[in-house]
N, C-alpha and C positions, 0 to 999 in steps of 0.2 A: 882796530888798528889799521892804519893805512899801509898799502903796499907800494905807494909812490916813493921813489928815492928822494932824499933831501937835495934840493936844487941849489940852495944858497947857504953860505956860512956867514954869520955876522962877524964883522971886523970890529966896529965900535959904534957907539951911539952918537949921532950927530945932533939930535935935538929931542928934548922931552917937553911935550906940551900938555895942555889940559885934555885934549882929545886923542892924542896919538904920540907914539915914539917913532923917530926916524933914524934908521941905521945905515951906515956904509956896510955893504956886504959884498961877497964874492960869489958869482954864479959858477957853481962847481964844474959843470960840464965844459965850459970854454974859458974859465979863469978870467972872466970880465968883471970889473968893478961895477956895482949897481947900487941903487938906493932903495931901501924897503921901508914902507910905512905900515905900522901896526896900530890899529885903533884900540882904545882902551875899552870901549863898550862893544857888546855883541848884539845890539838892537838891529832888527831886520831893516828898519828905516835907514840907519846909518850905513849898513853894508850895501843897501841898494844905491844910496847916494854915492858911495865910493866907486861902485861898479859903473854908474852913470858918468862920473867924473873921468874914470879911466877910458871909457868908450869915446868921450869927447876929446880927450887928450891924444888919442891915437890918430885923430884926424888933423891935428895941428902940426904944421911944419914951420918952424921959425928958429933962428939961431939962439934966441934967448929961452927957449923951452927945451926941457929934457925929453928924450924919447920914452914913451910909455911902452913897455914890452910885455908885461904880464900882469894878471890880477888873479888873486886866489884867496883862500881862507886858511889861516894857520895861527897857532898861538905863538907868542914870542919865545917860548921854550922849544919851538921847532916841531911840536907834535901837531898832526893834522886835526882839524875840527871835524 
Protein backbone atom coordinates (compact mmCIF):
# COMPACT_ATOMS: atom_id res chain seq x y z
CA UNK A 1 0.00 0.00 0.00
CA UNK A 2 1.28 3.44 -0.87
CA UNK A 3 1.61 6.11 1.81
CA UNK A 4 1.56 8.93 -0.77
CA UNK A 5 -1.53 11.16 -0.71
CA UNK A 6 -3.75 11.22 -3.79
CA UNK A 7 -2.65 14.30 -5.72
CA UNK A 8 -5.27 14.35 -8.47
CA UNK A 9 -9.00 13.74 -8.74
CA UNK A 10 -10.47 12.79 -12.10
CA UNK A 11 -13.17 15.13 -13.43
CA UNK A 12 -14.05 13.49 -16.75
CA UNK A 13 -12.54 11.48 -19.57
CA UNK A 14 -11.48 13.62 -22.53
CA UNK A 15 -10.32 10.87 -24.89
CA UNK A 16 -10.24 7.08 -25.06
CA UNK A 17 -7.69 5.70 -27.50
CA UNK A 18 -6.11 2.40 -28.42
CA UNK A 19 -3.08 2.99 -26.16
CA UNK A 20 -4.32 5.36 -23.46
CA UNK A 21 -7.13 7.28 -21.80
CA UNK A 22 -6.82 11.03 -21.22
CA UNK A 23 -8.67 12.74 -18.38
CA UNK A 24 -9.37 16.24 -17.20
CA UNK A 25 -8.37 16.22 -13.54
CA UNK A 26 -7.90 18.54 -10.60
CA UNK A 27 -4.61 18.81 -8.73
CA UNK A 28 -5.78 18.51 -5.13
CA UNK A 29 -3.20 20.63 -3.32
CA UNK A 30 -3.63 23.81 -5.42
CA UNK A 31 -6.99 23.17 -7.15
CA UNK A 32 -5.46 23.51 -10.63
CA UNK A 33 -6.99 21.83 -13.69
CA UNK A 34 -4.59 19.38 -15.34
CA UNK A 35 -4.72 16.65 -17.94
CA UNK A 36 -3.68 13.09 -17.05
CA UNK A 37 -2.79 10.32 -19.48
CA UNK A 38 -3.11 6.65 -18.46
CA UNK A 39 -1.56 3.95 -20.64
CA UNK A 40 -3.51 0.73 -21.15
CA UNK A 41 -0.41 -1.45 -21.07
CA UNK A 42 2.18 -1.92 -18.36
CA UNK A 43 5.08 -2.92 -20.58
CA UNK A 44 8.40 -1.53 -19.39
CA UNK A 45 9.22 -0.34 -22.91
CA UNK A 46 6.01 1.74 -23.10
CA UNK A 47 6.58 3.26 -19.66
CA UNK A 48 10.17 4.16 -20.56
CA UNK A 49 8.91 5.83 -23.75
CA UNK A 50 6.38 7.91 -21.79
CA UNK A 51 9.05 8.98 -19.31
CA UNK A 52 11.37 9.94 -22.18
CA UNK A 53 8.53 11.89 -23.83
CA UNK A 54 7.87 13.69 -20.53
CA UNK A 55 11.53 14.66 -20.12
CA UNK A 56 11.59 16.03 -23.68
CA UNK A 57 8.36 17.99 -23.17
CA UNK A 58 9.71 19.66 -20.02
CA UNK A 59 12.34 21.34 -22.20
CA UNK A 60 9.87 22.80 -24.72
CA UNK A 61 8.46 26.30 -24.36
CA UNK A 62 5.91 27.28 -26.99
CA UNK A 63 2.39 28.79 -26.82
CA UNK A 64 0.93 25.74 -28.62
CA UNK A 65 2.36 23.22 -26.14
CA UNK A 66 1.01 22.43 -22.69
CA UNK A 67 3.41 22.49 -19.78
CA UNK A 68 4.45 19.05 -18.52
CA UNK A 69 4.55 19.16 -14.73
CA UNK A 70 4.67 15.58 -13.46
CA UNK A 71 5.20 11.96 -14.39
CA UNK A 72 4.42 8.89 -12.33
CA UNK A 73 2.86 5.49 -12.27
CA UNK A 74 -0.67 4.78 -11.05
CA UNK A 75 -3.69 2.78 -12.05
CA UNK A 76 -6.80 4.52 -13.33
CA UNK A 77 -8.62 3.49 -10.16
CA UNK A 78 -6.18 5.72 -8.26
CA UNK A 79 -4.19 3.00 -6.53
CA UNK A 80 -0.41 3.24 -6.69
CA UNK A 81 1.49 0.64 -8.68
